[in-house]
N, C-alpha and C positions, 0 to 999 in steps of 0.2 A: 680684452686687455687694452689699456690706454697706451698707445705707442708714443715714445719720446726718443728722438734721435738728437745727435749733436754733431757739429763740425768744430774741430778744435785745432786751428792752425797755430804754428809758432811764428810770431811776428819778427822774423829775422830776414825778411825779404818780401818780394812781391807775391801776390796770389798767382801761383803757377797753374798750368793746365791740369796737372794731376790733382791738386788741391781743389780746384774748381769743380772737377768731376765728382770728387768725394762729397763736396758740399751738395752738389746736385742730387746725388743718389740718396743722401740723408734727407734732403728737402722733399724729394718725391715719395720716399717711403712713408714719411710722416703724413704728407698730404693724401696719399692713397688710402691710409687707414684713419684719416680724420684725427691725426695725432698732433704732436707738438715738435717743432724743430728749433733747437737752441744753438747758440754760439758760445764758445769758450776760447778766450785768447790765452794760450799757454806761454806766458811771458816770464817764466821763472829764470830764464837765462838773461839776466839783466845786462850782461856785457854785449849781447847781440840784439836784444829786443829794443826796438825804437818806436817812438810815437808815430813817426812817418810811416813805418811799415804797418803798424796797426791801422792807421788811417787808410793806407793803400788797400789793405785786405777788405775793410768795410766798404770802400769805394767800389772795388771789383765785385763784391758780393751783391751790393745794391744795384749795380749796373746789370747784373745777370738776373736780378729779381730773386735773389737767394738770401736776403737779409733775415735775421733770426726773428722768431715770434715774440721774443722778449729781449731786453737789453743784454748785451754780451757780458759774460762773467770773466773776471780776471783771475787767472790761476794763482798769481803771486799774492793776491789779496786773501787767499784761503790758507796761508802758511800755518797759522795757529791751529787750524782744524786738522791739517796734515800731521802736525806734531802730536796732537791729541790722539789721533788714531794710531800712530806709531807706538805710543805708550800703552794704548789699549791692547795692541797686539802682543806687547811684552807681557802684560798682565794675563792675557789669555794663553800664554805659552807658545804663541805662534811666531814670536820674534825674540831677539835677545840683544843685549849690549855686547859689542865686540871691542876689546881693548888692544887688538893687535897693533904692533908698531909697523912702520913702513917696511922695515927689513924683514920682519916676521911674515908679513903678508906677501912680500916678494918671493920668499922661500916656499910658501905654500902654493903660490901660483906656478912656480917652476915645477914642483912635484905634480901638480894637477896636469900640466902639459905632458908629463912623462906617462902618467897612469891613465889619462883620459877621463878621470873622474872630475866632478865639479868641485869648485872651491868650497871647502868646509872649514870653518874656524873652530879651534878647540874651545872657544868661549861659549859655544852653543850648549856645552854640557858643564860649564864651570859656574861657580857662584860669583856674581859681580863683586861681592865683598872681598874677593881675592885680589882685586886690582887696587892700586893706590887710589886714595880718595879724590885726588885731583887729576887722574889720568884721563886723557881725552878718549872718546869712544864714538863708534858709529852704531846704528841699529840695523841689524840684519834679519831677514826672514829666515825662519828655521824650516827649510825646505825638506820634503820627504826624501829619504835616501834609498828607498826601494819601491818596487811596483811601477806603475805607469799612470799617466793622466791622459784622459781622452776628452777632447772638446768636439762637440758636434757643431760645425760651422755652417751657416746658412748658404754659403757659396762653395767652400772647399770640401764640405762633407765631414765625415768623421776623421779626425786627425789625432794621433797618439804620440806621446813622447815618453821615454823612460825617465823616471824621476831622478835617477842618479846623475843625469847630465845637467840638472838645474842647480845653478850656484845658489849659495846662501846670499842672495842679493842684498845690497845696501838699500834701505828705504829712508834712512835719515842720516845725513852727513854729520861730521864732527861739529860743524858750526850750527847744527840744529835745522838746517834747510832740508826739505824733502827732495827725494829723487823723483824722476818722472814716473817710475814704476809705482810709487805710492800715490803721488799726487793725482795721477789720471784716474786711479780706481776710486779714491775718496771723492773726487769731484763728480765722476760719473754716478756714483751711488747717491751723493747728496742732491744731484740734479734730477734724480729719478730716471736716468737713462735706461731704456729697456732694450735697445738695439745699438750695438757698437759697430758701425759700418765704416771701414777704413781700408787703407792699402794693405796688400798681403805682406809687405815688408814688416808689418807689425804682428804677424802670425806667431812668431816665436815669443814675443812679449806677452801674448795672451795667456800662455801657460804659467808665466811668472805672476801675472796680474790675477789669474785665477786663484792663486794661493792666498793673496791678500783678501779677496772676497771670502774665501773659505775660512780664513783665520778670524775674520770679523763676524762670520755667520750671516753674511749678507746674501741676498738673491743675486745670482750671476746673470748678467744680461745675455741676450743672444748675440753671438759674434758673427760678423759677416766680413770676411777679408777679401777684398776685390783685387784682381790682378792689376799690376802696374801697367802704365802706358809705355810702349816702345815706339821708336821711330819707324818710318816706312821700310827701313832696311833690317828691321828686327833687333837692332841694338838699343840699349837703354836710351830713353828719350833725353835729348839735350838740346842746347840752343842751335846746334848745327842742323837739327831737324826742323827748325822754325818754332821750337817750343819756347815761347816768351811768356811774360806775365800777361794776365788777362787785360790789364790796362793798355798794353802794347797793341793787342788785337783790336781793342776799341779805337785806338788812335790810328790804326791802319784801315779803318772804315768798316769793320765787321759789326753786324747787328747783334744785339743780345739774344734775340730769338734764334738766330742762326747758330750762335755759340751753344746755346741751350740744346738745340736739336742735335748738333754734331757731337757734343760731349756725351749726350745720352747714348748715342750709338757706339761709343768707344767702350765696348765690353758688354753692352746690353742689347738685346734684340727682341723683336716681336714679328715673327714671320719674315716677310720680305719688305716690310715697311722701312722706307729709307728716310723720309722726312716726317717728323712727328711733332705736332704742336704741343704746347704746354698742357692743355686740357686732355688731349689724348694720352700724354705721358702719365699724368696723374691717374687716369682711369686704368691704364695698362700695367703700371710699374709693379713688379714683384722681384724679390731678391733671387728667386729661382731662375729668372731669365738672364742672370749675369753669367757669362762664360768663365771658365777657369784659366783660359789662356790669355796672355798679355794682348791688349788691344794695340793697334798700330795707328799712330797719328800721321795723317796725310794732309799737308797744308793745301794741296790742290783740291782735294775733296772738300775741305772746309770752304774754299772759295766758291766751289760749285753750290754748296748748300746755301752760302750767303747770297749767291746770285738768285736762287729760288726765292728767298725771303725779300730780296730787293724787288723782284717782279710782282709779288703779291702785296707789297706795302702800300698803304694809302698814299696817294700822290702828294697831298698837302703835307703829311708828316715827313715824307721823304724830302720834299723841298726844304722843310725847316732844317733837317740835318745838313743838306747841301749848303744852305745859306750860312750856317754856322761855320762850316769848313771854308767857305769862300771868305768870310770875314776874318778868320784866323790866318789865312794865307795872304791877306791884304788885297783880295780881289772881289770885294763886296760889289754887288750890282750898282751901276750908276744910272740905269734907265728905270723909270717908273714902271715900264712895261715888262721888265725882266721876269718877274714872277709869273706873269701870265704866259709869256713865251715858253718858259721852262715847263710849267704845268701842262701846257698844250702839247709839248713834245715829249712829255715824260714817258708815255708808253713806248716810244721809239728809243729813248735814252736808256730805259731799263733793259731793253733787249741786249745791249752791248756791255752792260755793267756787271762786274763781280762785286764791287763795293760802291758805296755812294761817293767815295773819293774819285772813282773812275769817272763818274758823271761830272763832279765838281771841276775836275781837271780838263774837261773837254768841251766846255760850253762858254768859253770866253766870248764867242760871237753873239751870244744872247744877252750879255750882261749890260751892254751899253748901246748908245746910238752913234751913228756916224761910221766912218771908214774903220775897217778892222786891220790889224796887223797881219800881213800875209806871210806865212812861213816860206822859207826859201824854196822848198820842194814844190809848194803850191804856186809860187810866183813863176816857176818855169813853165807852167801851163798857160799863162797869160801871154801868149805870143801876139804879135800885131794882128795876125789873121783872126785869132780867137777874140781879141778885144773888139774888132770890127763887127763880128757876129753878135757879140753880147750887147753892143750899143744898139744894133738893129733890133735885137730881141727885146730890149728894154722899151723901145718905141712901140713895138708890136703889142706888148703886154699892157700898154697904158689904158686900154679899154676893156681889159679882161675882168670877169667876175672874180674877185680875189678870195675865193674859197678853194678847197682842195679840188673839187670836180671842175670848177670853172678855170682854174689855173692849168690843170692838166690838159683840158680841152684847148686852151689858148696856145700852150706850148706845142702840143701835137699838131695843131693847125699851122703854126709857124714852120715846124720841121717839114711838113708835107709841102708847103709852099716853096721852101728853099731847097728841097731835095736833100735834106740832112737827116741824120739819125741822132737819137738822144746821146749816143756815145760821142758824137762830134762836139756837143756843147756841155755835157753834164759835168765833166771835171773842171773845165775853166769856169763854169757858172758857180760851182761850189767854191772854188778858190776865190773868186771875186766877192761872193756874198759872205763867206765864213772865214776866209784866210787859211783854210785847211784842205787837205786832199781827201780825208775820210771823215764823214759825218753821217748821221741818219739821212733819210731821203731829203734831197735839196728842195723838192717841191713843198714838202711839209714845213721845212724851215722857212721858206719864203712866205708861206701862208701865216706862220707864227709871227714873223717880223712885220708883215703888212706891206702894202704896195709902196708907200712913200719911202720907208726905210730901205726896202730892197732896191728900189730904183736909185736912191741916193748912193748906195754902196756900189752898184754897177757903174754909175757915172764916174765915181772917184777912182775905182780900180781900173777902168778902161780909158782913162785919159790918154 
């Protein structure tokens, strides 16, 4: 079977974490089976759907590498097709015109609450000719009143509902506009969707949508309803758990590969594999590996996953990300040697970083030439005694071989000669050269800066 999946967001806001994971699962399932992954923008709510939100959804998907295999379809553009199907359902006896007034419908709903039965309109068994010719009407599905309906869900297993609880749902409003329950089925059918993979908050909808498929005599897709994502405390995921839009995580310095790997593990697993690459995920992904319990979003875990991908990222590619961040913050490099310095130290800079912004915010001492701004806590280390030692050290290092081994040898020789330990000079040396108390190895930094630049900074800081 040719697998076709879809991601169908409503453009009423940003692409949130749950939506991104749904897109990911659809993309992976299609890729695993050599199928097609499509996008549909469900923009029928014109009051809330905006062009900016649509653009943000596409931007977030493209950043994650989850853009559709074909141009996205707009649900609102299919309204005539939706109306056509509604009329076909009437002709097939699966739907009917309902002329209930607001007051009549309210009374029926009140009775329904008392009896526990679904809403049924008397017009399901009446001749439409009994209504005034100009009376407004909606179109309702003629749902079964007895028996049960069972759906075999690829994640949830076999799920059954009693048909008497299924309302005669409206599929076409009085103004001729389709409801979600109709539009989603028509669109999925017309797009050739074979597997509907979505959040389990849609599970109840599946039984209602099933009736539309059945009424039209269409093949019913495989349903796979995935558990929702909760916060680390087990409560429904919200902004207080750090659940923001995908664009916000990008702006916070997270890498798309890290987001991809982390979202995959929210509800899906393969043995004890924790970090999974895209190629591995495509090879391994199956719906049967999705758990039935809600996944828990943990922002600290996400940062740890991102740190892993920072460490394995190509140094030049990581530098490009850092350079963009520096430019955006107004801290673009002023030294022609800045890139070389950063690349040289990148293995050490990666060790401390959770995101590339962590690196960008801690390398000011590599960006320019000349004296650095010394932070107040670092300046406290530059006592008169410390300055005297550093001036003497600078003179001693004038003849050193300025590579890592040569510089270490020269500094160790100086310490032995003066009866000092590295702890006696390490912190003030770092303060003078970088302006900071905490950095990667100061000897590595000095090698990256070069002898002339290091000496100049020592002389300025130790006046």
